[in-house]
Backbone as ProteinMPNN parsed JSONL, in Angstrom:
{"seq_chain_A": "MSHIIDKPTDKSELIGLIDEAWIIKGSGTLQSNGNVIFEVDMGRTIGTNGEDTIIIITKGFSNEIVTAYPKTI", "coords_chain_A": {"N_chain_A": [[0.941, -1.143, -0.092], [0.511, 2.176, -0.583], [1.136, 5.415, 0.299], [0.834, 8.859, -0.137], [1.58, 12.145, 1.007], [-0.593, 14.367, 0.521], [-1.163, 17.51, 0.655], [1.21, 19.267, 1.294], [3.663, 20.521, -0.572], [6.265, 20.915, -1.013], [9.569, 19.298, 0.507], [10.177, 20.965, 2.728], [7.61, 21.59, 3.727], [6.505, 19.217, 4.186], [7.962, 18.243, 6.231], [7.372, 20.086, 8.03], [4.561, 19.353, 8.442], [4.956, 17.036, 9.946], [6.463, 17.813, 11.926], [4.307, 19.425, 13.101], [2.382, 17.406, 13.678], [4.198, 16.085, 15.673], [4.161, 17.568, 17.874], [1.785, 17.62, 18.863], [1.187, 14.859, 19.329], [0.527, 13.255, 21.761], [0.495, 10.499, 24.038], [2.155, 7.664, 23.188], [2.071, 3.993, 21.743], [3.845, 1.36, 23.025], [5.365, -1.024, 20.756], [5.799, -4.548, 20.176], [8.423, -4.938, 19.045], [9.965, -2.93, 20.284], [9.752, -0.573, 18.992], [7.843, 2.548, 18.878], [4.683, 3.686, 18.399], [2.699, 6.263, 17.199], [-0.606, 7.852, 16.876], [-1.808, 10.374, 15.273], [-4.404, 12.488, 14.922], [-4.957, 14.842, 12.797], [-7.137, 16.525, 12.349], [-7.854, 17.822, 9.672], [-7.79, 17.034, 6.019], [-4.991, 15.273, 5.156], [-3.96, 13.557, 3.091], [-3.839, 11.974, -0.253], [-5.837, 10.105, -0.376], [-7.919, 10.861, 1.348], [-6.781, 10.783, 3.97], [-6.565, 11.568, 7.299], [-5.133, 11.527, 9.432], [-1.827, 10.945, 11.066], [0.446, 8.709, 11.169], [3.254, 8.086, 13.397], [6.176, 6.465, 13.914], [8.737, 5.636, 16.241], [11.971, 5.068, 17.217], [11.915, 3.296, 20.131], [10.84, 5.12, 22.934], [12.018, 7.54, 22.0], [13.08, 10.549, 20.108], [13.74, 9.815, 17.528], [12.495, 9.101, 14.412], [11.477, 6.801, 12.81], [9.528, 5.929, 10.774], [6.894, 7.825, 9.071], [3.802, 8.381, 8.169], [0.302, 9.036, 6.426], [-3.02, 8.072, 7.415], [-6.157, 6.946, 7.468], [-8.153, 7.041, 10.183]], "CA_chain_A": [[-0.027, 0.009, 0.038], [1.364, 3.418, -0.98], [0.442, 6.586, 0.884], [1.303, 10.085, -0.324], [0.737, 13.2, 1.678], [-1.101, 15.387, -0.864], [-1.251, 18.88, 0.921], [2.498, 19.804, 1.321], [4.168, 20.696, -2.189], [8.01, 20.347, -0.942], [10.194, 18.616, 1.5], [10.154, 21.647, 4.098], [6.28, 21.413, 4.079], [6.386, 17.84, 4.759], [8.871, 18.043, 7.368], [6.482, 21.008, 8.847], [3.34, 18.818, 8.802], [5.286, 15.909, 10.729], [6.717, 18.495, 13.177], [2.87, 19.839, 13.908], [2.001, 15.906, 14.36], [5.223, 15.595, 16.64], [3.901, 18.611, 18.784], [0.307, 17.347, 19.543], [1.073, 13.628, 19.377], [0.138, 12.532, 22.957], [1.294, 9.292, 24.51], [2.369, 6.316, 22.211], [1.952, 2.745, 22.175], [5.071, 0.435, 22.795], [5.189, -2.391, 20.065], [6.732, -5.651, 20.713], [9.91, -4.774, 18.516], [10.433, -1.905, 20.92], [9.345, 0.879, 18.389], [6.596, 3.377, 19.533], [3.52, 4.188, 17.368], [1.81, 7.573, 17.706], [-1.617, 7.983, 15.93], [-2.036, 11.85, 15.436], [-5.427, 13.088, 14.376], [-4.681, 16.134, 12.284], [-8.222, 17.416, 12.188], [-8.14, 17.83, 8.539], [-7.377, 15.933, 5.386], [-3.583, 15.595, 4.654], [-3.42, 12.663, 2.178], [-4.397, 11.741, -1.3], [-7.025, 9.249, -0.349], [-8.77, 11.467, 2.298], [-6.276, 10.564, 5.298], [-6.595, 12.715, 8.268], [-4.281, 11.308, 10.57], [-0.502, 10.711, 10.63], [0.883, 7.46, 12.013], [4.508, 8.325, 13.486], [6.823, 5.379, 14.53], [9.935, 6.083, 16.596], [12.746, 3.892, 18.169], [11.506, 3.599, 21.732], [10.387, 6.551, 23.325], [13.099, 8.525, 21.64], [12.594, 11.401, 19.111], [14.286, 9.235, 16.284], [11.563, 8.704, 13.768], [11.788, 5.439, 11.862], [8.64, 6.313, 9.729], [5.779, 8.509, 9.181], [2.877, 8.137, 7.152], [-0.893, 9.376, 6.558], [-3.904, 7.18, 7.478], [-7.517, 7.248, 7.887], [-8.613, 6.069, 11.197]], "C_chain_A": [[0.926, 1.04, 0.0], [0.776, 4.457, -0.584], [1.165, 7.867, 0.441], [0.51, 11.155, 0.182], [0.61, 14.051, 0.623], [-0.859, 17.002, -0.383], [0.301, 19.415, 0.929], [3.055, 19.652, -0.039], [5.702, 20.609, -2.037], [8.277, 19.919, 0.148], [9.736, 19.612, 2.917], [8.666, 21.61, 4.35], [5.703, 20.25, 4.626], [6.714, 17.653, 6.018], [7.77, 18.97, 8.556], [5.178, 20.352, 9.418], [3.787, 17.724, 9.94], [5.818, 16.855, 11.927], [5.33, 18.83, 14.069], [2.364, 18.47, 14.587], [2.712, 15.666, 15.736], [4.564, 16.511, 18.015], [2.616, 18.153, 19.707], [0.0, 15.923, 19.568], [0.498, 12.796, 20.486], [1.159, 11.408, 23.135], [1.271, 8.196, 23.254], [2.007, 5.166, 22.756], [3.237, 1.877, 21.856], [4.757, -0.937, 22.128], [6.137, -3.327, 20.452], [8.185, -5.605, 20.104], [10.511, -3.547, 19.338], [10.264, -0.666, 20.346], [7.959, 1.447, 19.244], [5.736, 3.814, 18.495], [2.566, 5.298, 18.151], [0.781, 7.671, 16.578], [-2.151, 9.393, 16.168], [-3.19, 12.166, 14.782], [-5.127, 14.598, 14.25], [-5.899, 17.276, 12.042], [-8.551, 17.979, 10.741], [-7.504, 16.775, 7.411], [-6.005, 16.435, 5.035], [-3.275, 14.495, 3.61], [-4.423, 12.535, 0.841], [-5.803, 11.143, -1.384], [-8.017, 9.771, 0.865], [-8.106, 11.202, 3.854], [-6.466, 11.761, 6.068], [-5.76, 12.425, 9.452], [-2.865, 10.933, 10.141], [-0.019, 9.527, 11.723], [2.727, 7.941, 12.019], [5.145, 7.165, 14.309], [8.211, 5.792, 14.901], [10.631, 4.732, 17.266], [12.528, 4.222, 19.685], [10.611, 4.852, 21.733], [11.139, 7.688, 23.257], [12.436, 9.507, 20.594], [13.074, 11.098, 17.833], [13.153, 8.636, 15.521], [12.042, 7.676, 12.621], [10.789, 5.654, 10.716], [7.629, 7.278, 10.034], [4.969, 8.549, 8.035], [1.283, 8.586, 7.329], [-1.84, 8.12, 6.595], [-5.079, 7.537, 7.871], [-7.863, 6.436, 9.065], [-10.157, 6.17, 11.621]], "O_chain_A": [[2.053, 0.888, 0.472], [-0.326, 4.604, -1.113], [2.351, 7.839, 0.768], [-0.703, 11.3, 0.032], [1.538, 14.431, -0.092], [-0.302, 17.71, -1.223], [0.31, 20.387, 0.172], [2.868, 18.581, -0.616], [6.349, 20.212, -3.005], [7.399, 20.017, 1.005], [9.132, 19.177, 3.898], [8.485, 21.594, 5.567], [4.702, 20.193, 5.339], [6.025, 17.058, 6.846], [7.477, 18.558, 9.678], [4.724, 20.627, 10.528], [2.981, 17.532, 10.85], [5.453, 16.46, 13.035], [5.189, 18.625, 15.274], [2.01, 18.394, 15.764], [2.141, 15.203, 16.723], [4.554, 15.974, 19.123], [2.494, 18.293, 20.924], [-1.16, 15.562, 19.77], [0.007, 11.701, 20.212], [2.274, 11.32, 22.621], [0.303, 8.056, 22.506], [1.662, 5.065, 23.934], [3.642, 1.686, 20.709], [4.096, -1.82, 22.675], [7.19, -3.004, 21.002], [9.08, -6.227, 20.675], [11.634, -3.186, 18.987], [10.551, 0.339, 20.996], [7.269, 0.819, 20.048], [6.31, 4.423, 17.592], [1.958, 5.246, 19.22], [1.174, 7.59, 15.414], [-2.867, 9.619, 17.144], [-2.909, 12.106, 13.585], [-5.049, 15.408, 15.174], [-5.766, 18.449, 11.693], [-9.59, 18.634, 10.661], [-6.821, 15.82, 7.778], [-5.753, 17.594, 4.707], [-2.112, 14.566, 3.213], [-5.591, 12.924, 0.872], [-6.699, 11.489, -2.154], [-8.879, 8.992, 1.269], [-8.813, 11.387, 4.845], [-6.522, 12.871, 5.538], [-5.785, 13.186, 10.42], [-2.667, 10.624, 8.966], [-0.176, 9.594, 12.942], [3.38, 8.107, 10.989], [4.626, 6.912, 15.397], [8.913, 6.281, 14.015], [10.08, 3.715, 17.687], [12.916, 5.231, 20.274], [9.926, 5.38, 20.857], [11.105, 8.628, 24.052], [11.282, 9.27, 20.238], [12.924, 11.944, 16.951], [12.769, 7.56, 15.979], [12.874, 7.884, 11.738], [11.285, 5.545, 9.595], [7.456, 7.588, 11.212], [5.479, 8.753, 6.933], [0.912, 8.498, 8.499], [-1.537, 7.158, 5.888], [-5.151, 8.48, 8.66], [-7.871, 5.208, 8.97], [-10.618, 5.397, 12.46]]}, "name": "protein", "num_of_chains": 1, "seq": "MSHIIDKPTDKSELIGLIDEAWIIKGSGTLQSNGNVIFEVDMGRTIGTNGEDTIIIITKGFSNEIVTAYPKTI"}
């Protein structure tokens, strides 16, 4: 499955969107592999398929992001 964030038009906008999600992320859920998943409702459409949530996965409870992508929850 491929997700493309639709709203940002360049890399800096994409990073800004992830930064915005990071600020409001709340507490995450520890996964069995030691990574932590955060599901962040952005309150608006951010993806090409109507996604309104950003998933951020980090290494443990650090600020090292493994991946981030849009999803509809």
